[in-house]
N, C-alpha and C positions, 0 to 999 in steps of 0.2 A: 504494500500500500504506500502511495506517495503522499507527501504532505499537501501538495496542491489539490489532491482529491478530498481533503478534509473541508475545503471551503464550500463545497456543495452540500454539506451535511448540516441538518438542523440540530440544535442542542436542546434537549428536553430534560427538565429536572423531575426525577421520579418521585421526589418527596412531595412536591406541590402540583405535579402534572402540568406545569407551566412551560411554554415555549420561551426559551431565553434568546433565541436568534440563531444566526449562522456563524460558524467559525470564521473570523477575519484574519487571525494570525496564530502562530504557534511559537511558544517559548521552548527553547531546548538548551541543554547543557553542552557547551562547546567541547569540553574535555572528553566526554564519552558519547555524545551524539544522541542521548536519550531525550525524549519529549518530557518537559517538566510541567507545562500548562497550556491550555487552550485559551485564547482571548476572543471574547464575543462582545461586540459593541452593545452598549446599554441603550435604553430607549431614547429616542430623539426628543429634543426640546420642541417648543411650539411649532407644530405642523411640520417638523423636520427641517425648517428653514435655518435654524440657528445651530445646527450640528449637534454633537454629543460631547459631554464632558465626563461621562462615567462609562465604565466598562466592566464586564464580568471577567475575572481571571480565575479560571477553573483549574485547580491542580490535577495533574494526570492521575493521581491516586484516587480521585473521586469519580473517575470514569468507570461506569459499570459495564457498558457494552457499546461497541461500535458496529453499527449496521451498515447496510448499503446506502441508506438515505438519511439516517438519524444517528445521533450519539446520545446515549442515555447517561445522565450523571446524577449523583446523589450528593447534594450540597445544601448548605444553609445560605440562601441568597444574600442575606445581609452581610455575611462574612466575606464573600467573594466580590461584592459590588464595590469597586474602588475608583478613585479619580484617575482620569487619564494622565499619563506622565508627559 
Protein backbone atom coordinates (compact mmCIF):
# COMPACT_ATOMS: atom_id res chain seq x y z
CA UNK A 1 0.00 0.00 0.00
CA UNK A 2 1.31 3.44 -0.90
CA UNK A 3 0.95 6.58 1.19
CA UNK A 4 -0.68 8.44 -1.72
CA UNK A 5 -3.46 5.83 -1.61
CA UNK A 6 -4.39 6.99 1.89
CA UNK A 7 -5.61 10.36 0.60
CA UNK A 8 -8.70 8.77 -0.94
CA UNK A 9 -9.78 7.13 2.29
CA UNK A 10 -12.29 8.59 4.70
CA UNK A 11 -11.51 8.46 8.43
CA UNK A 12 -14.31 7.36 10.77
CA UNK A 13 -14.17 7.36 14.57
CA UNK A 14 -15.71 4.10 15.81
CA UNK A 15 -16.32 5.54 19.31
CA UNK A 16 -18.75 8.22 18.09
CA UNK A 17 -19.49 6.91 14.56
CA UNK A 18 -18.52 10.37 13.21
CA UNK A 19 -16.84 11.04 9.90
CA UNK A 20 -13.67 13.04 10.61
CA UNK A 21 -12.77 13.68 6.98
CA UNK A 22 -10.16 12.49 4.52
CA UNK A 23 -6.46 11.96 5.17
CA UNK A 24 -4.56 15.04 3.99
CA UNK A 25 -1.07 14.15 5.17
CA UNK A 26 0.94 11.44 6.87
CA UNK A 27 3.52 11.91 9.61
CA UNK A 28 6.33 9.38 9.71
CA UNK A 29 9.55 8.67 11.57
CA UNK A 30 12.51 9.50 9.33
CA UNK A 31 14.83 7.05 11.06
CA UNK A 32 12.82 3.87 10.54
CA UNK A 33 10.23 4.97 7.96
CA UNK A 34 7.22 3.96 10.08
CA UNK A 35 3.99 5.97 9.99
CA UNK A 36 3.41 7.77 13.31
CA UNK A 37 0.18 9.70 12.57
CA UNK A 38 -2.47 10.59 10.02
CA UNK A 39 -3.40 14.27 9.61
CA UNK A 40 -7.03 15.08 8.80
CA UNK A 41 -8.12 18.72 8.28
CA UNK A 42 -10.66 19.97 10.82
CA UNK A 43 -13.98 21.58 10.00
CA UNK A 44 -13.93 24.71 7.85
CA UNK A 45 -14.75 28.11 9.24
CA UNK A 46 -17.64 30.20 7.98
CA UNK A 47 -18.86 28.47 4.77
CA UNK A 48 -15.32 27.27 4.09
CA UNK A 49 -14.23 30.72 2.92
CA UNK A 50 -11.87 31.46 5.79
CA UNK A 51 -9.95 28.19 5.70
CA UNK A 52 -9.14 25.92 8.61
CA UNK A 53 -7.07 26.51 11.70
CA UNK A 54 -7.53 23.16 13.45
CA UNK A 55 -6.74 19.60 12.40
CA UNK A 56 -7.01 16.06 13.72
CA UNK A 57 -3.63 14.40 14.37
CA UNK A 58 -4.47 10.71 14.73
CA UNK A 59 -1.70 8.51 16.17
CA UNK A 60 -1.15 5.37 14.14
CA UNK A 61 -1.64 3.23 17.27
CA UNK A 62 -5.31 4.39 17.29
CA UNK A 63 -5.98 2.99 13.81
CA UNK A 64 -8.12 -0.12 14.13
CA UNK A 65 -8.57 -1.07 10.48
CA UNK A 66 -7.61 0.19 7.05
CA UNK A 67 -10.09 -0.80 4.38
CA UNK A 68 -10.27 -0.20 0.65
CA UNK A 69 -12.21 3.05 1.10
CA UNK A 70 -12.25 3.92 4.83
CA UNK A 71 -9.94 4.00 7.83
CA UNK A 72 -11.48 3.12 11.19
CA UNK A 73 -9.94 4.79 14.24
CA UNK A 74 -10.68 4.66 17.96
CA UNK A 75 -9.91 8.09 19.45
CA UNK A 76 -11.10 10.76 21.83
CA UNK A 77 -11.69 13.64 19.41
CA UNK A 78 -10.93 16.38 21.95
CA UNK A 79 -7.43 14.97 22.53
CA UNK A 80 -6.43 14.78 18.86
CA UNK A 81 -8.01 18.07 17.71
CA UNK A 82 -5.05 20.49 17.61
CA UNK A 83 -4.18 23.90 16.20
CA UNK A 84 -2.45 23.81 12.80
CA UNK A 85 1.23 24.56 13.01
